[in-house]
Structure formats: structure tokens, C-alpha cells
Steps between C-alpha positions, in 0.01 A plus 500: 500500500489306824844629600382858448196431719716351775737796488211744511352314800833506682537872431151561636578300817828687550325831446228417753759377752715811467195722517372332814849516653532870419152562635587313820817705530298820462243385753759414763730790426329750732387383845183675613451537874215628707554600862316188616710266283822669618397458864409133448828438321691658788314275746583187301855533365678810629819469708314661791235228480762225498673654801172523693409142407834364618468690828149361554620148421782541753251601769271212407785255557578668833138452606507133392816457709315647799203267451727196469622560856160391630489169315672181619858471381631152413875462470756222474851561630794271518873429482614217275760463650732707721843336498751570778860385542690722739646539848262647756564614859305305767473537879555179694325387819781649708459840335815490290504587130609242244500482122346202326472391141146500356391338179126489437216601274159639596185502292151611585164585347229711661148560373324799658148633475473841666232763547523851638228598749402849396273563798771440761819539297611145577624219278395136513658221301496123455835339422628159407872422494740214441878503554784268408846498656791309345797468734788371289726450803266263679580131470136384533165673454657762283158626387221622726161655435274730699152619417238744613185362336295800601535800725279803554677827583355830615681834522282764660602852607315624809427870561725585205445692180288301255622629166290249306176639642595850390619371164156352439348845551748701295600279204149480347482880515835529321376268227177697464709817484704349218187423300354847550837658426512309171157634406609853584818451299287403198316831526830681547621332180181622330570853621860486374388359166250788478780753551715339230197477270421871533866598470498343155148620418586860587816482290302348209238774526779756514652343189168523317468865605857567389441336161180698456674823598785440255252439218292806591802725549652386173178588318472832679866584429452438128190718511696769684770488233245562227340781700837658569588482133175687430583759771195400704691423826816650649828310514471469877193279465675284242797455733264416785338228289840360406606495864176327597562235232856437621386468863225257403753283312730493803206409720414219259850355534481513880155341517615223264784423738258509797275245328792262445617531863153457650425208268812325625410573862148361455629187327753435773238538773245281322759235412460545122807379313412560132598808300155582368376855555213561739188697423303597810125541507417783736243415772280802434193336653526486877284274721213668679432372850458644845756452777368534854753584771341266749501208257862572412599501868310178571658319207847628589462380860375167371749436220826690551824336603577791733199424720624144552849629572354715782378179669826318430721780634292518820521123548876511448527768768292283734721202419814692593346584837404135556849390394664742742285366784538135401877502459597710802278368781457156653530228234489122514498214257382140517664210321339157520566182309344155526577198286652155468857387438705182462849384404637169367788342319256361243293720276191279517494530879536878520120551501422210737371581849587872500532665839348838599699819452392823672654844531366815660648840571363830625732797468440855610662842507418768758667840470588616851707811444546650155540870586178600327571318175162325497310818574690697235432243228130488585487878525669545163260259331201667664616847396553380143148355499360839607702673228377254234141551614531879475662478156224271379231739622664787310542284189130411513412870496737561205359191328142632516605849393682363196188313388277802557727742310545263205124458464463879491788531255347236273174696476681826424716337231195354328346847475831637374500247216156622391617861512827426319312315224278802441800737510675288236197516273471877544871559437487292179199695370660832592821404316308409184306827509818702563683318221219571253493869598879520467485349154234753405720781632277608790745398779874525546763236563508565875133406536565180307801410716298555817218279371752230402664502841166486679385210282820303567481577870136391521575170323785418735297613801218264403739204477659602831158512667425152364831384640423642845154342499617150407790520741254594777271218384764232553628667817151481648480131407834440671402690814173309541554176303150559372361553150241776533398458136388138543450523878722196562790440736841449342601255775458141389663161502850486352 
């Protein structure tokens, strides 16, 4: 008795497990996607998102490299050791050339702390160095040491082109551009995901229409056969119904193939790797909010990457002019070094009583006759700056016009969705009325075919109008980096 109870319990557990597994399989078999979930998935795992993220990361590292140039750099260099055994040419006191055997080893260590001076374009550093020389040919004092306990060195260009000063103006703009460009790319990804979403949705709607048409035409053809057998309709009408049925079946096969192709395209774009079918939920309800042209222009000028690029391109043109002037006219440079040094045959004495060490040099370059080379370089850079300025002014006009036209287009498309929805409802009602009148014998097959075509056309037109609206919705977000629905900027910390 107990064995039977145990077996019954085990069967019940197995049944519940298999039932829950089958239920889980059924629940996960079809993936349901709304437009919002598809867009969010594209922004989180699509190949386009990964590409944009890697590009942003690359630009972030470039900006960190730029910032590191303005922090002190500590480095340790050395040679441990450099061994030499060769024959070298030497000039004697009388000016003759002789060859001597050399056999030695050199070692040194140098610790440097350097800092670029962004304001002047100079470089200042503090260095400490120790050297050791081993002369294997010497009979006594084969090892000697020299040290530079500390030395301060300054390299300063004078009247030259200070590329660091310009870099400090331009590099932050490039980094800000990269961040804004990433935000715009996210909205571009949303727009592309919307296109793929509606490609599949339109093909799924077309498949539903095709399935419905095949079912209706099959019913109507059977009815036509019975009417023809009773001599109530001519053979021509029967053949027309048969032809309509065959065309609807062919259309069903084509729409089935379109669904498979568009499903694959959507999966690839969203980064979906499973084989489960996708059921889309059409975004029939559209958001209702007002878009003011002035607000759109203000937000675009405040948030867009292109506005920052206008400033950056103008600064780069100014930099080229400054570079042409700084590298072709009078230039000079200052080198100064002050420190302490000492040498000894004993390591412990190499830092005792160091003596001063100073170096100073001022170099200059004055072009005297260059046959107009300086003037031509400056003139070329100045002309390019003028050209850049004119191009930017034209691009600003085009920029504002694009915003203005897209705001107008968005309003028109929203009204078109409302009209297309009503047209779809009317076409569906008209088809049902026409079908009922055909079945009752009050209308002919041509009237029914016209009503069917108009119903199918209205359904597709409604989905197409939804597609145009949502595409314009995400395009407007990309062009302004502003969410008009929540009245919030899309520019934030990354």
C-alpha cells in the first residue's frame, strides 16, 4: 500500500514538473515586443549601441590623455649597464687621428619630475642623477662616480606658437562633442529600431489581412460554386472568385516570407540571438503634447553636438592662423638650468660638498628673405578661416531650418495619424456592409473586390502613418536632444 502511495506521489510530482515546464515553454515561445521595449533593447544591447559605446570610450581615453599632460610627470630612467669593448678613433693634442682600445661600462639612473606650463607653452623639470663609470683598462681607480643631486631646468619658447594653450581650448570641446554625439547616436538607434519595428509590424498586419482574405475568399468561392450550380450567377463571376482566391493565396505566401525576413532583420538589429518568434504590439496610442518652434530651436542650440562643433571648427581655424604667424616670424627659445654636481672615486663621497652647475641659452630665428613664404602661409590660413566662418554661418541657417521644418512635419504627421485611424474604421465598416449585401445578392463581385482593396489599403495606410509619426518623434528628439513629452533635456552625465 505504501509503495503504491509513493509511486502515485512520484507520478504527481513528475506530472506537475512536466506541466510547469511545458507551460514555461509556451510562455517563452513567443516574444512580445512593444515599440518602447524594442527601442530600449536597441539602446542596451544592439551592435549599433556597442559600436557607439566603444567610440565614446575611445574619446574618453583621449580626453584623459589630454588632461594628463597638465599634471606633473614622474619618471625614472636608467642604463644598467652599457658595456663597451671596441676600438675608437681619437684626436690627439697635435691634431692627428689615432685609434685606441676602450674597455668600459657605464651605468646611470635619473629621476625626473616634470610639468608642462600651459599658459606659456614651456616645460619645467626637477632632475636627480647618478652615474658610474668602470674603466677596465685603468690600473688604479677603475671605478668613478658622478652625481647631480638636484637640478632645475626650464625650456621656454618665446614669441612662438603655443600649441598647449590652444589645446586647452579645443580638447574640452571635442570631448563635449563626443558626449553629445553619443546622445544623438542613441536617438538615431531609436529611429532605426523604429523602422525595423514597423517593417515587421506592417508585414505582420499584411499577413493577418492575407489570412483573413484567404478565409473570406474561400468561403465566398464555395458560396459562388453553390450559386453557379443553381444557375444564380454566371460562370464569369465564378471564375472571378476563383481567381481572387488564387491571388489571395499567393499573397499569403509572399507575406509569410516577408514576416520571416523582417523578423530576422529586427532580431539582428536588436541583438536577439534566440529562435523564438516575435509578436509586435502596435503603438496605436500616440503621445499628445505641443511642440513650440522656439523651444525646439533653443533646446537644439543648447544641446546639439553640431553647435559645439561650430565653436570648435572656428577655434581650429583661429589656431591655424596663430600657428602660421608663430612658426614663420621671429621666434626665440630660452633654456636655463641650475643645480649641483659632484664626482668621486668613492660612492659615499659623491654627494659631499657638491659644486654649482649652471647652464643658460637663448636661441632665436629671424627670417630675413623668404620670397613671400611667410606672407603666403599667413594669407592661406587667414583665407581658410574666412571660408570656415562663411560655411559655419550657412550651416547655422540650415540647422535652424531643419529644426523648424521637422517641427511642422511632426504636427502634420500627428494629424495624419488621426485621419488614417478614422479612414481605417470607415473602410472596415464599409467592407462588412458590402460583404453582407453581396451575400444577400444585392451587390456584385466587383463591388466586393473594391471594398476589400480599400479596406486593406486603409489598414496599411494607418500603420504607415503610425510609422511616419514615430519616426518623426525620434528624429525630433535627435535634432533637439530634448524630450518634449516630459519637458526634460536628454543631455546628462555619462
